[in-house]
Every structure is written in C-alpha cells, then in structure tokens.
C-alpha positions as CSV (number, residue, x, y, z in Angstrom):
1,M,8.2,-21.8,-14.1
2,T,5.6,-24.5,-14.6
3,G,2.8,-24.4,-17.2
4,L,0.1,-22.9,-15.2
5,S,2.4,-20.2,-13.7
6,R,3.7,-19.5,-17.2
7,H,0.2,-19.0,-18.6
8,A,-0.6,-16.7,-15.6
9,Q,2.4,-14.6,-16.3
10,E,1.6,-14.4,-20.0
11,Y,-2.0,-13.3,-19.1
12,L,-0.7,-10.6,-16.8
13,D,1.8,-9.4,-19.4
14,L,-1.0,-9.1,-21.9
15,R,-3.2,-7.1,-19.5
16,H,-0.2,-4.9,-18.6
17,A,0.4,-4.2,-22.2
18,L,-3.2,-3.0,-22.4
19,G,-2.6,-0.5,-19.6
20,F,-3.9,-2.4,-16.6
21,K,-1.7,-2.3,-13.5
22,L,-3.1,-5.4,-11.7
23,E,-0.7,-5.1,-8.8
24,A,-3.0,-6.7,-6.2
25,A,-4.6,-9.0,-8.8
26,G,-1.1,-10.2,-9.9
27,R,-0.2,-11.1,-6.4
28,L,-3.4,-13.0,-5.8
29,L,-3.1,-14.8,-9.1
30,G,0.4,-15.9,-8.2
31,Q,-0.9,-17.2,-4.9
32,F,-3.6,-19.2,-6.7
33,T,-1.3,-20.8,-9.2
34,R,1.0,-21.9,-6.4
35,F,-2.0,-23.3,-4.6
36,A,-3.2,-25.2,-7.7
37,E,0.2,-26.5,-8.7
38,G,0.8,-27.6,-5.1
39,A,-2.3,-29.7,-5.5
40,G,-0.9,-31.3,-8.7
41,Q,-3.0,-29.3,-11.1
42,H,-1.9,-28.0,-14.5
43,T,-5.0,-26.0,-15.3
44,V,-7.8,-24.1,-13.5
45,T,-10.6,-26.2,-12.0
46,A,-13.7,-24.7,-10.4
47,A,-13.1,-26.8,-7.3
48,D,-9.6,-25.6,-6.7
49,A,-10.6,-22.0,-7.4
50,L,-13.4,-22.2,-4.8
51,A,-11.2,-23.9,-2.2
52,W,-8.5,-21.3,-2.6
53,A,-11.0,-18.3,-2.6
54,R,-12.7,-19.6,0.5
55,S,-9.5,-19.7,2.6
56,P,-9.2,-19.0,5.4
57,Q,-12.3,-20.7,6.7
58,D,-13.7,-17.4,8.2
59,A,-13.2,-15.5,5.0
60,S,-15.8,-12.8,4.4
61,P,-18.1,-12.9,1.3
62,W,-16.3,-9.8,0.0
63,W,-12.9,-11.6,0.3
64,V,-14.2,-14.7,-1.5
65,A,-15.7,-12.6,-4.3
66,K,-12.6,-10.6,-4.8
67,R,-10.4,-13.7,-5.1
68,L,-12.8,-15.5,-7.3
69,S,-13.0,-12.6,-9.7
70,V,-9.2,-12.7,-10.2
71,V,-9.3,-16.4,-11.1
72,R,-12.3,-16.0,-13.3
73,G,-10.6,-13.5,-15.5
74,F,-7.5,-15.7,-15.9
75,A,-9.7,-18.8,-16.5
76,R,-11.5,-17.1,-19.4
77,Y,-8.2,-16.3,-21.0
78,L,-6.9,-19.8,-20.4
79,Q,-9.9,-21.5,-22.0
80,A,-8.7,-20.2,-25.4
81,I,-5.5,-22.1,-24.9
82,D,-6.5,-25.0,-22.7
83,G,-10.0,-26.5,-23.4
84,Q,-9.9,-28.3,-20.0
85,A,-9.7,-25.1,-18.0
86,E,-12.9,-24.4,-16.0
87,I,-14.3,-21.0,-15.3
88,P,-15.4,-21.0,-11.6
89,P,-18.9,-19.7,-10.8
90,A,-19.3,-16.1,-9.8
91,A,-19.6,-15.4,-6.1
92,Q,-23.0,-14.8,-4.8
93,H,-21.9,-11.5,-3.3
94,R,-20.2,-9.0,-5.5
95,A,-16.8,-7.7,-4.4
96,Q,-17.8,-4.2,-3.6
97,A,-15.4,-1.7,-1.9
98,R,-15.9,-1.6,1.8
99,R,-14.8,0.9,4.4
100,I,-12.2,-0.7,6.7
101,T,-11.8,1.4,9.8
102,P,-8.1,2.5,9.6
103,Y,-5.7,2.6,12.5
104,I,-4.3,6.0,13.2
105,Y,-0.8,5.8,14.5
106,S,0.4,8.3,17.1
107,P,3.7,10.1,16.5
108,E,5.2,8.0,19.4
109,E,4.1,4.8,17.7
110,I,5.7,5.9,14.4
111,A,8.9,6.7,16.2
112,R,8.9,3.3,17.8
113,L,8.3,1.6,14.5
114,M,11.2,3.3,13.0
115,A,13.4,2.4,16.0
116,A,12.3,-1.3,15.6
117,A,13.3,-1.1,11.9
118,R,16.6,0.3,12.8
119,A,17.2,-2.7,15.1
120,L,16.7,-5.3,12.3
121,R,19.5,-7.7,12.0
122,H,20.5,-7.1,8.4
123,P,22.0,-3.5,8.2
124,L,20.7,-2.7,4.6
125,K,17.2,-4.0,5.5
126,A,17.3,-1.9,8.7
127,A,18.3,1.2,6.9
128,T,15.7,0.7,4.2
129,F,12.8,0.0,6.5
130,E,13.6,2.9,8.8
131,A,13.7,5.3,5.8
132,L,10.7,3.8,4.1
133,L,8.4,4.0,7.1
134,G,9.5,7.5,7.9
135,L,8.8,8.6,4.3
136,L,5.3,7.0,4.3
137,A,4.5,8.7,7.6
138,V,5.4,12.2,6.5
139,T,4.2,12.1,2.9
140,G,1.2,9.7,2.9
141,L,2.6,7.9,-0.1
142,R,1.1,4.5,-1.0
143,G,3.5,1.7,-0.2
144,G,3.7,0.6,-3.8
145,E,4.5,4.2,-4.9
146,A,7.4,4.4,-2.5
147,M,8.8,1.0,-3.5
148,A,8.6,2.0,-7.2
149,L,10.8,5.1,-6.7
150,D,14.1,5.2,-8.5
151,R,17.1,7.2,-7.3
152,D,16.5,9.8,-10.0
153,D,13.0,10.4,-8.7
154,F,14.5,12.1,-5.6
155,D,15.8,15.6,-6.2
156,P,17.4,16.8,-2.9
157,G,18.3,20.2,-4.4
158,Q,14.7,21.1,-5.3
159,Q,13.3,19.1,-2.3
160,L,11.1,17.2,-4.7
161,L,10.0,13.6,-5.1
162,T,8.5,12.5,-8.4
163,I,5.9,9.8,-8.3
164,R,5.6,8.3,-11.8
165,D,2.7,6.4,-13.2
166,S,0.9,6.1,-9.9
167,K,-2.4,4.3,-9.2
168,F,-4.4,6.4,-11.7
169,G,-1.7,6.4,-14.4
170,K,-0.6,9.9,-13.5
171,T,2.8,11.4,-12.5
172,R,3.0,14.0,-9.7
173,Q,5.6,15.8,-7.8
174,I,5.5,16.4,-4.0
175,V,7.5,18.9,-2.0
176,L,9.5,17.4,0.9
177,H,10.3,19.0,4.2
178,A,14.0,19.8,4.7
179,S,14.2,17.1,7.5
180,T,12.8,14.5,5.1
181,V,15.4,15.5,2.4
182,S,18.1,15.1,5.0
183,A,16.8,11.7,6.1
184,L,16.6,10.4,2.5
185,C,20.1,11.7,1.8
186,A,21.5,10.0,4.9
187,Y,19.7,6.7,3.8
188,G,21.2,7.0,0.3
189,T,24.7,7.4,1.8
190,R,24.2,4.4,4.0
191,R,22.6,2.3,1.2
192,D,25.5,3.0,-1.2
193,Q,28.0,2.0,1.5
194,L,26.3,-1.3,2.1
195,C,25.5,-2.0,-1.6
196,P,27.8,0.0,-3.9
197,S,26.7,-1.7,-7.2
198,P,23.0,-2.8,-7.0
199,P,21.4,-4.4,-10.1
200,T,18.5,-1.9,-9.9
201,P,18.1,1.9,-9.9
202,A,15.6,1.5,-7.1
203,L,15.7,4.1,-4.3
204,F,14.8,1.5,-1.6
205,L,16.8,-1.7,-1.6
206,S,16.0,-5.1,0.0
207,S,18.7,-7.2,1.7
208,P,20.0,-8.8,-1.5
209,G,20.3,-5.4,-3.1
210,T,17.2,-5.7,-5.3
211,R,14.1,-3.5,-5.3
212,L,12.1,-3.7,-2.2
213,S,8.9,-5.7,-2.9
214,H,5.4,-6.1,-1.4
215,P,6.0,-9.6,-0.1
216,V,9.1,-8.5,1.9
217,L,7.2,-5.5,3.2
218,Q,4.1,-7.5,4.2
219,F,6.3,-10.2,5.9
220,T,8.4,-7.7,7.8
221,F,5.9,-5.2,9.0
222,P,4.0,-7.4,11.5
223,A,7.3,-8.2,13.3
224,L,8.0,-4.4,13.5
225,L,4.5,-3.8,14.9
226,R,5.2,-6.4,17.6
227,A,8.6,-5.1,18.4
228,A,7.3,-1.5,18.6
229,G,4.1,-2.4,20.6
230,A,2.1,-0.4,18.1
231,G,-1.6,-1.0,17.8
232,A,-1.8,-3.0,21.0
233,G,-5.5,-3.5,21.8
234,A,-6.7,-2.5,18.4
235,A,-9.7,-4.3,17.0
236,R,-7.6,-5.5,14.1
237,R,-3.9,-5.5,13.2
238,P,-2.7,-2.1,11.8
239,R,-1.5,-2.0,8.2
240,V,1.3,-0.3,6.4
241,H,-1.5,1.6,4.5
242,D,-2.7,3.0,7.7
243,L,0.3,5.3,7.7
244,R,-1.4,7.0,4.7
245,H,-4.6,7.5,6.7
246,S,-2.6,8.8,9.7
247,F,-0.8,11.4,7.5
248,A,-4.2,12.7,6.2
249,V,-5.7,12.9,9.6
250,T,-2.6,14.6,11.1
251,T,-2.7,17.1,8.2
252,L,-6.3,18.0,9.0
253,L,-5.6,18.3,12.7
254,G,-2.8,20.8,12.0
255,W,-5.1,22.9,9.8
256,Y,-7.8,23.0,12.4
257,R,-5.3,23.9,15.1
258,D,-3.9,26.7,13.0
259,G,-7.4,28.1,12.3
260,L,-7.2,27.5,8.6
261,D,-10.1,27.0,6.1
262,V,-10.0,23.2,6.1
263,Q,-12.6,22.7,3.4
264,A,-10.8,25.0,1.0
265,R,-7.6,23.0,1.4
266,I,-9.0,19.5,0.8
267,P,-8.2,19.8,-3.0
268,A,-4.6,20.5,-2.1
269,L,-4.4,17.4,0.1
270,S,-6.1,15.4,-2.6
271,A,-3.5,16.4,-5.2
272,Y,-0.7,15.7,-2.8
273,L,-2.1,12.2,-2.1
274,G,-2.5,11.6,-5.8
275,H,-6.3,11.2,-5.9
276,A,-8.2,11.5,-9.1
277,D,-11.1,13.2,-7.4
278,P,-11.1,15.3,-4.2
279,G,-14.1,13.3,-3.1
280,D,-11.8,10.2,-2.8
281,T,-9.8,12.0,-0.1
282,Y,-12.6,11.8,2.4
283,W,-12.1,8.0,2.4
284,Y,-9.0,8.7,4.4
285,L,-10.4,11.2,6.9
286,T,-11.3,9.1,9.9
287,G,-13.0,10.9,12.7
288,T,-10.6,10.6,15.6
289,P,-11.8,12.1,18.9
290,E,-9.4,15.0,18.6
291,L,-10.4,15.8,15.0
292,L,-14.1,15.6,15.8
293,A,-13.7,17.9,18.9
294,L,-11.9,20.5,16.7
295,A,-14.5,20.3,14.0
296,A,-17.3,20.7,16.6
297,A,-15.5,23.6,18.2
298,R,-15.3,25.2,14.7
299,L,-19.0,24.8,14.2
300,E,-19.9,26.1,17.6
301,A,-17.8,29.2,17.0
302,A,-19.4,29.8,13.6
303,Y,-23.0,29.0,14.5
304,G,-23.2,29.3,18.3
305,T,-24.2,25.6,18.6
306,T,-22.8,22.1,18.3
307,P,-24.4,19.5,16.1
C-alpha cells in the first residue's frame, strides 16, 4: 500500500471508529487514490480531484459534487499530516439526493437472472449469485446487508434472518418464507461442498472463498442482465438495488389485490425494509401501471370517482 492509499485507509479507520459507515465513500476514496497514484501523485491536488470528479465527461453536477465532497473530507484530514495537500474547491451544485426512477423487475426477469447466475462458469460463484439474487428479490434487503450476513445470522429452525448494524446502525430480524429457508439451506450445503474451510464466517462466498464484495457484485451483475435479457429497452441499465424497489412494489400489489388496508400496513413494510422513518418507504413505491390502476379502483370504490 503506497503513501496516499495508506493515509486514505487511516482516515477511513478513524471515521469508522467514530461510528461512520462510509461504505460508498470508502469505495469512491479508493478509486480516487488509485487515480491519483496512477498519475504519479503522492498527495491530493485540486487539479487531480477535479479531473477525477468530472469523469466521465458527461457526469452530472450531482455526481461531480458527490465525488468532490468525498475528496474534500479526506484532504482536510491529510493537510494536518501533509502540508502540500490541497483541498479542492466545493462544487457549484450541492450533492442533494435525487430520485432515480427505479426499474421494476418482473417475476419472469428475476427467474431468468437467477438462471443466468446458475450458468456462471465457476460453481461456487454460480451458487452464490443464484442464492443472493433470490434472497434480494424476496426480502428487499440492501445488497450490502446481504453480503454482510454471517452463517450464524441465518436461523432455519426459526425461519429468521438477523440483519446486524444496518444502514442506520440498527439490528433487525426478518421472517423468511419456508421456500426461502429451503433455498438458503440448499445453498449452504452446496457452498460447504465447494469450500469446506473458508477463511470467513460469511454466508455468501465469492469464488476464492472470501466474503462476497461490492466490486465483485457490481462487475458480475451487468453480465447477468445481458444473459437474462432483463431490462431490454429500459431508459437506463437496471441496478441490483432495483430488486429492493421491486420487492416493495410487489408487496403493495399483493395487498391491493387482497383488499387489505395498504396505508395501515406501510409501517410494517418500513420495519421489514429497515427504514428509520416510514416516510422513507415511499421512496421505493414507484407507480407502476398496475399499481396505479389498483389504487385508482380503490378510490373509485370508496368515493365513487377517480382522481
């Protein structure tokens, strides 16, 4: 590890010790240090920070601001150690949260994604990705939450999955359907056959037997999309995270079809998804044509008119 990368890791370790997760920021900072070191730099310069933040050339102001904010935080820390470190200027546009229209996978697309995963060349990778995608689709877990699971977090007897220290620093338990328990047990058997003595207690293993990581997931998922033909014709490439949106929308559709009080059940969905505030759950509830039609029919039945 070179000097700049070492300082970046020490900065992240310090922030982690203070309670910050910085998963996305850590990945971005690692990308920046590799970029700077590739240019022969041993410290942070404003020019390098701006060049990196503005890539690719069509990067949105939001994207540039987000990347610059990561480097600025590190540069302020680094200046106390290295007087030559420069703090890049703040972006003209603040990195505010924006609503990206999610892609809602159909059940058929999810089945094809899992089949594409099953066809991956490496048997352990194939088993892991099939099980992981299936779990994300039927639970709405965040990808990071699933990859952070250890074997002891899965209790097949109680049909429970324990999500520890999630996005908001809380631990929660979610109840699994019997079919999901069976699928995870089958994966565990296959995983242990292929990798009897892994160096990690992780539930989901990568090809070398280590814990599955974000870079491996983000590298592999586009290939699975192409193989499955999922999202063809979509305005943008679907994401792994869209499985979480799809779960939320599918849950609502089921409630509407069953004639249940959807509004009263939103807090339950919020707790299951691990949101700190039920209001955050509405971020995931994209108005698909079928969902909007069911909601409109509910209003018409209640008030004799549609909006």
